[in-house]
SEGU-616667 format. One record per residue (C-alpha): y, x, z; residue in one letter. Coordinates in steps of 0.5 Angstrom, whole numbers, padded with zeros to 4 digits, always signed. Layout:
BEGIN
YXZA...
This chain:
BEGIN
-0020+0025+0006V-0025+0020+0004Y-0031+0024+0006T-0029+0026+0013W-0026+0020+0015A-0032+0015+0013Q-0037+0016+0019P-0031+0014+0024V-0029+0008+0019M-0036+0006+0020D-0035+0006+0028S-0029+0002+0028I-0031-0003+0023Q-0037-0004+0028G-0033-0004+0034L-0029-0010+0031F-0035-0014+0028D-0038-0014+0035S-0031-0016+0038L-0030-0022+0033G-0038-0024+0035G-0036-0023+0042W-0030-0027+0042V-0033-0033+0037G-0039-0033+0042D-0035-0034+0048T-0029-0038+0046L-0031-0046+0045P-0030-0047+0037Q-0023-0050+0036G-0016-0047+0033L-0015-0042+0038L-0022-0039+0037S-0021-0039+0029D-0014-0036+0030L-0017-0030+0034L-0024-0029+0030V-0022-0031+0023N-0014-0029+0024G-0012-0023+0028V-0019-0020+0029I-0021-0020+0022A-0015-0019+0019G-0012-0013+0024T-0019-0010+0024G-0020-0010+0016S-0013-0005+0016V-0014-0001+0022L-0021+0001+0020V-0017+0006+0015F-0013+0010+0020L-0018+0016+0020P-0016+0017+0013Q-0009+0016+0014I-0009+0021+0020T-0013+0026+0016I-0007+0025+0010L-0002+0026+0015F-0005+0032+0018A-0006+0036+0011F+0002+0034+0009I+0004+0037+0016L+0000+0043+0015L+0004+0044+0008L+0011+0043+0012E+0009+0047+0018D+0007+0053+0013S+0013+0053+0010G+0010+0051+0003Y+0014+0045+0002L+0021+0048+0001A+0017+0053-0004R+0014+0047-0008A+0021+0044-0009A+0023+0051-0012V+0016+0050-0017V+0018+0043-0019A+0025+0045-0020D+0024+0046-0028R+0020+0039-0028V+0025+0035-0024M+0031+0038-0029A+0028+0034-0034L+0029+0028-0030L+0036+0030-0029G+0035+0032-0022L+0035+0038-0018P+0028+0041-0015G+0030+0039-0008K+0029+0031-0010A+0022+0033-0010F+0022+0033-0002L+0024+0025-0002P+0018+0024-0007L+0013+0028-0003I+0016+0024+0003V+0014+0017-0001G+0007+0019-0001F+0007+0018+0007G+0012+0012+0007C+0017+0009+0002N+0022+0007+0007V+0024+0014+0010P+0023+0017+0003A+0029+0013+0000I+0033+0015+0006S+0032+0022+0005A+0035+0022-0002T+0042+0023+0002R+0040+0030+0001I+0042+0030-0006L+0050+0031-0007S+0051+0026-0014S+0051+0019-0013P+0047+0018-0020K+0042+0023-0017Q+0041+0019-0011R+0040+0012-0015V+0035+0015-0020L+0031+0018-0014S+0031+0012-0010S+0029+0008-0016L+0023+0013-0017L+0021+0013-0010V+0017+0006-0010P+0013+0009-0015F+0010+0014-0010T+0003+0012-0007S+0005+0010+0000C+0000+0010+0006T-0001+0003+0006A-0003+0003-0001R-0008+0008+0000L-0012+0003+0005T-0013-0002-0001V-0015+0004-0006Y-0020+0006-0001V-0023-0001+0000M-0024-0003-0007L-0026+0004-0009A-0032+0004-0004T-0034-0003-0007V-0034-0002-0014F-0034+0006-0015F-0039+0008-0010D-0040+0015-0010R-0034+0016-0015W-0030+0013-0010A-0026+0019-0008G-0025+0021-0015T-0022+0014-0016V-0017+0015-0010V-0015+0022-0013F-0014+0019-0020A-0009+0014-0017M-0005+0019-0014Y-0005+0023-0021L-0003+0016-0024T+0003+0015-0019S+0006+0022-0021I+0005+0020-0028V+0009+0014-0027L+0015+0018-0023V+0015+0023-0029V+0015+0017-0034A+0020+0012-0031V+0025+0018-0029G+0024+0021-0036F+0026+0014-0039L+0032+0013-0035L+0034+0020-0036R+0034+0018-0043R+0037+0011-0043T+0042+0010-0037L+0044+0017-0035W+0044+0021-0041R+0050+0024-0039T+0048+0027-0032M+0047+0034-0032G+0043+0038-0028A+0045+0043-0022E+0043+0049-0020P+0038+0049-0014L+0041+0051-0007L+0035+0051-0002I+0034+0055+0005D+0027+0058+0004L+0023+0059+0011P+0019+0064+0012P+0011+0063+0011Y+0008+0062+0017Q+0001+0060+0020V+0001+0053+0022P+0000+0052+0029T-0006+0047+0031L-0002+0044+0037R+0005+0043+0033L+0001+0040+0027T-0003+0035+0032A+0003+0033+0036S+0007+0031+0030V+0001+0028+0026A+0000+0024+0033W+0007+0022+0033T+0007+0019+0026R+0001+0016+0027L+0004+0012+0032L+0010+0010+0028G+0005+0008+0023F+0002+0003+0028L+0008+0001+0031K+0011-0001+0024T+0004-0004+0021A+0001-0007+0027S+0007-0012+0028G+0008-0013+0021I+0000-0015+0020I+0000-0019+0026V+0006-0023+0024A+0003-0024+0017T-0004-0026+0019V-0001-0031+0024I+0003-0034+0018V-0003-0034+0013V-0007-0037+0018W-0002-0043+0019L-0001-0044+0011L-0009-0044+0010Q-0010-0049+0016S-0004-0054+0013I-0008-0058+0008P-0004-0059+0001A-0006-0066+0000G-0011-0070+0005A-0014-0067+0011G-0013-0065+0018E-0010-0059+0020F-0015-0053+0021G-0020-0057+0018E-0019-0055+0011V-0022-0051+0006D-0017-0045+0004P-0017-0047-0003A-0015-0054-0002D-0009-0051+0003S-0002-0050+0002V-0004-0042+0001Y-0009-0043-0004G-0005-0048-0008V+0001-0044-0009V-0004-0038-0011A-0007-0042-0016Q-0001-0044-0019T+0001-0037-0020L-0006-0034-0022A-0006-0036-0029P+0000-0031-0030L-0005-0025-0029F-0011-0028-0033A-0009-0023-0039P-0010-0017-0033A-0017-0020-0031G-0016-0022-0024F-0013-0029-0024A-0017-0032-0018T-0013-0035-0013W-0015-0030-0007Q-0013-0024-0011T-0006-0027-0013V-0005-0029-0006S-0006-0022-0003A-0001-0019-0008L+0004-0024-0005V+0002-0022+0002V+0003-0015-0001G+0010-0016-0002F+0011-0017+0005V+0007-0011+0007A+0002-0007+0003K-0002-0006+0009E-0003-0014+0010A-0007-0014+0003V-0014-0013+0006I-0013-0017+0012S-0011-0023+0007S-0017-0022+0004W-0021-0022+0010A-0018-0028+0013Q-0019-0032+0006T-0026-0030+0006Y-0028-0031+0013A-0025-0038+0013S-0030-0040+0007S-0036-0043+0009E-0040-0037+0006E-0043-0032+0010T-0043-0026+0005A-0039-0019+0007Q-0032-0018+0004L-0034-0013-0001G-0039-0018-0004E-0034-0023-0005H-0029-0019-0008L-0035-0017-0013R-0036-0024-0015L-0029-0025-0015A-0027-0020-0020F-0034-0021-0024E-0032-0028-0025Q-0024-0027-0027S-0026-0021-0032S-0031-0025-0036G-0036-0019-0034G-0032-0013-0034H-0030-0012-0026P-0029-0005-0026V-0024-0005-0032A-0020-0011-0028A-0021-0007-0021V-0017-0001-0025A-0012-0006-0027A-0011-0009-0020F-0010-0002-0017M-0005+0000-0022V-0001-0006-0021F-0002-0005-0014M+0001+0002-0015L+0007+0000-0019A+0009-0007-0017Y+0015-0009-0012T+0014-0005-0006P+0015-0008+0001C+0021-0012+0004V+0022-0006+0008A+0023-0001+0002T+0027-0006-0002L+0032-0007+0005A+0033+0000+0005T+0034+0001-0002Q+0039-0004-0002K+0043-0001+0004R+0043+0006+0000E+0044+0004-0007V+0046-0003-0007G+0044-0010-0009L+0045-0009-0017R+0041-0003-0017W+0035-0005-0012T+0034-0011-0017L+0034-0007-0023V+0029-0003-0019G+0025-0009-0018V+0025-0011-0026A+0023-0004-0028I+0017-0004-0023Q+0014-0011-0025L
């Protein structure tokens, strides 16, 4: 996925860079130009550049579905899932979670037992959704060079380990009396996937992702731009350094909490706060923050310097810690809303506590 998508990613990045430069040269300097160039174009472009990876990932998952293999994967996983007190078909919502946690939690309705639905809903947020993939790829590209693909793959393995470990822990504490049940599932015949169907469904899912992400990203970009334009003390609206804005001051207040993890810079912490709204917006918030600064270095160089300083000279360890935190901490607001609808507020809060 990483290797095949890279050339297309470079083309998309160049397109948005050219667009931002053209808008900046065309419009007169002012609030509107700043919002469009450093806000909407820089923020949205930094996320849309990862569409090639998402498209290829969707296509591969669809090949597994269309071939009839995923149902058999549930059978293969039945023994492992039984250790967690879940039937093999609970494997299917978890697989869906690697695309998006929201429909995955809704898919837990296929389970007959209320306890099994609650347990599965608590495990789904530990599956690494597509939105997190963009952050992994960005950081892996900057910090791990030719090992980037391996590092991203390792994050997916870490996700699986977290699902099994947390599930086993909950099974041995909160649901000690929950017994496993026999697996009953329809096995469709094996078939050769059709290119037309795979491309059609992948396109539909990609449009769905774009429809959801684009609205969230644009809204978040505008809010972040406003908060970065409002001075926390003296100064005028739109003419304040990001570090002295409301956005920067709030992030600086929270930053010391992450000092032991090695990423206690306000730019990094503020991205995590934005990530609570939507993980897709983490990179766009970075792009906005650094585009608003007076320095002209590329985003990757800013991130290198930030992690180098915050970790005391151990940026790779700090980035690894950040990526694992990004994987495990509270999912997006949409996921929490779905969780509340399916299993109630109390279990949703329990899940948030476990994730943090």
